[in-house]
C-alpha positions as CSV (number, residue, x, y, z in Angstrom):
1,M,-49.9,-76.3,141.0
2,I,-53.2,-75.6,141.7
3,V,-53.9,-72.6,144.9
4,H,-57.0,-72.5,146.1
5,P,-58.4,-69.9,147.6
6,P,-59.1,-70.5,151.6
7,A,-62.1,-71.2,153.0
8,R,-65.0,-68.8,153.7
9,T,-64.8,-68.6,157.9
10,G,-67.9,-68.6,159.3
11,L,-66.7,-64.8,160.7
12,E,-67.0,-64.4,157.1
13,R,-70.4,-65.7,156.4
14,L,-71.9,-63.2,159.2
15,N,-70.1,-60.6,157.5
16,G,-71.9,-61.6,154.2
17,L,-75.8,-62.2,155.8
18,A,-76.2,-58.8,158.4
19,L,-74.5,-57.0,154.6
20,V,-77.0,-58.1,152.9
21,L,-79.5,-58.7,155.8
22,A,-78.7,-54.0,155.9
23,L,-79.2,-53.3,152.5
24,G,-82.1,-55.2,152.8
25,V,-83.3,-53.2,155.5
26,L,-81.8,-50.5,153.5
27,A,-84.0,-51.1,150.4
28,A,-87.7,-51.4,152.3
29,L,-86.9,-48.3,154.4
30,G,-86.1,-46.5,150.5
31,L,-89.8,-48.1,149.0
32,A,-91.7,-47.0,152.3
33,W,-90.0,-43.4,151.8
34,W,-91.3,-43.5,148.0
35,R,-94.2,-45.1,148.7
36,D,-94.8,-42.0,151.2
37,R,-94.0,-39.1,149.5
38,T,-95.4,-40.3,145.7
39,R,-99.4,-41.0,147.8
40,H,-102.0,-38.0,147.5
41,F,-103.2,-36.8,150.2
42,E,-106.2,-35.1,150.4
43,T,-106.1,-32.4,152.1
44,P,-107.5,-30.9,154.9
45,R,-111.4,-29.6,155.1
46,W,-113.1,-29.9,158.8
47,V,-115.9,-32.0,159.1
48,D,-117.0,-32.6,161.3
49,S,-118.8,-35.7,160.7
50,R,-115.2,-37.3,160.4
51,F,-114.5,-37.0,164.0
52,V,-115.9,-38.3,166.9
53,Q,-116.8,-35.3,169.2
54,L,-116.1,-35.0,172.6
55,L,-116.5,-31.5,173.8
56,P,-119.4,-29.3,172.1
57,A,-118.3,-26.3,169.8
58,E,-119.8,-23.3,170.4
59,P,-121.6,-21.3,167.3
60,L,-118.3,-20.4,164.7
61,A,-120.4,-16.8,163.8
62,G,-118.5,-16.4,161.4
63,R,-114.9,-17.3,162.5
64,E,-112.4,-19.2,162.2
65,R,-111.1,-23.4,164.1
66,W,-107.9,-23.4,165.1
67,V,-107.0,-26.6,165.6
68,V,-104.8,-27.9,167.5
69,A,-103.8,-32.1,166.4
70,V,-103.5,-33.5,170.1
71,H,-101.4,-36.5,171.0
72,L,-102.8,-36.8,174.3
73,G,-99.2,-38.4,175.7
74,C,-97.5,-35.6,174.0
75,P,-96.1,-32.4,176.8
76,H,-95.1,-30.1,173.9
77,C,-98.9,-29.8,172.2
78,L,-100.4,-29.3,175.2
79,A,-98.4,-26.5,175.8
80,H,-98.8,-25.3,172.4
81,L,-102.3,-25.9,173.5
82,R,-102.8,-23.9,176.2
83,A,-100.1,-20.7,174.6
84,L,-101.6,-21.0,171.2
85,G,-105.4,-20.7,173.7
86,A,-104.6,-17.8,176.3
87,R,-103.5,-15.8,172.9
88,A,-106.0,-16.3,170.5
89,A,-107.9,-15.0,173.6
90,A,-106.2,-11.9,174.0
91,R,-107.7,-11.1,170.2
92,A,-110.4,-8.8,169.5
93,H,-112.1,-11.2,167.4
94,P,-111.0,-14.7,169.3
95,P,-110.8,-17.6,166.4
96,A,-112.7,-20.9,167.6
97,L,-109.9,-23.0,168.9
98,A,-110.1,-26.5,169.0
99,A,-108.3,-29.2,169.6
100,L,-107.5,-33.5,167.4
101,V,-107.0,-35.7,169.6
102,V,-105.0,-38.2,167.6
103,D,-103.6,-41.4,166.8
104,E,-105.7,-42.8,170.0
105,S,-107.1,-46.0,169.6
106,V,-110.5,-46.2,171.4
107,R,-112.3,-43.3,172.2
108,P,-111.0,-41.1,175.6
109,P,-112.6,-39.2,178.0
110,A,-113.3,-35.8,177.6
111,P,-110.0,-34.2,178.4
112,H,-109.6,-31.3,180.3
113,L,-106.9,-29.6,178.2
114,G,-106.3,-26.5,180.3
115,A,-106.8,-24.4,177.5
116,T,-110.9,-23.1,176.2
117,L,-112.2,-24.5,173.3
118,A,-114.6,-22.9,171.7
119,G,-114.4,-24.7,168.6
120,G,-114.5,-28.3,170.7
121,A,-112.3,-31.3,171.1
122,W,-112.9,-34.2,168.8
123,W,-111.4,-37.4,168.3
124,D,-110.1,-38.3,165.0
125,R,-110.8,-42.4,165.2
126,D,-110.6,-42.7,161.8
127,Q,-106.9,-42.1,161.6
128,V,-108.1,-39.1,158.5
129,W,-105.6,-37.5,160.0
130,R,-102.9,-39.3,159.6
131,E,-103.7,-41.8,156.9
132,A,-105.9,-39.4,154.3
133,W,-104.7,-35.5,155.4
134,G,-101.1,-37.2,155.1
135,R,-100.2,-35.5,158.6
136,R,-97.4,-36.7,161.4
137,V,-96.7,-33.7,163.5
138,Y,-98.5,-33.8,167.0
139,G,-99.1,-30.2,167.8
140,E,-99.2,-29.0,164.3
141,T,-102.4,-26.4,164.4
142,F,-104.8,-26.0,160.7
143,R,-106.7,-22.5,160.4
144,F,-110.3,-23.3,158.4
145,D,-112.9,-20.8,157.3
146,P,-116.1,-21.1,158.8
147,A,-117.6,-23.2,156.2
148,G,-114.0,-25.7,156.6
149,R,-111.9,-24.9,153.9
150,L,-108.5,-25.1,155.0
151,L,-106.1,-21.5,155.0
152,S,-103.3,-22.7,156.6
153,A,-101.0,-25.2,158.3
154,T,-99.0,-24.5,161.1
155,P,-95.8,-25.8,163.4
156,A,-96.5,-26.4,167.3
157,G,-95.3,-22.8,167.7
158,V,-96.1,-20.4,165.7
159,V,-99.5,-18.2,165.9
160,P,-101.0,-19.6,162.7
161,D,-102.1,-16.5,161.1
162,S,-98.7,-15.2,161.9
163,A,-95.8,-17.4,160.6
164,S,-93.1,-15.3,161.4
165,L,-94.1,-14.6,164.9
166,R,-92.9,-17.8,167.8
167,M,-94.6,-18.1,170.7
């Protein structure tokens, strides 16, 4: 006597399809993660011409430029910018604080960000911050020397030249 396996039910087929779909999604995510991790990004460098000026910058006069990556809809990075502005203003030789408006598809109006921006406000029209520099975290602060070379990059909530000092 030959015993045939029971016919697959619709639920078993659906479960099999769900499993294949889940494995496909995981494989696609893994591939995207691997591609992003192995991609070469350029070291950030401040070049005025790569960005669109929204508010004018004062001459640096030998000062560092501290640039905060700001999304206009993110209250945390805006609060970080204001707190950083207050802390920097109290210094004997404050850096030129600047805002880099990121992830905005159309040119925003000149923003009022609640901080004195001696370094100006800039719009990242060409997605330099995300695509060329490989950055993803709003509120990140970049320290650039007067020639535009990167000195450091720190997350929101950290004073750039004092990584151990939280705001």
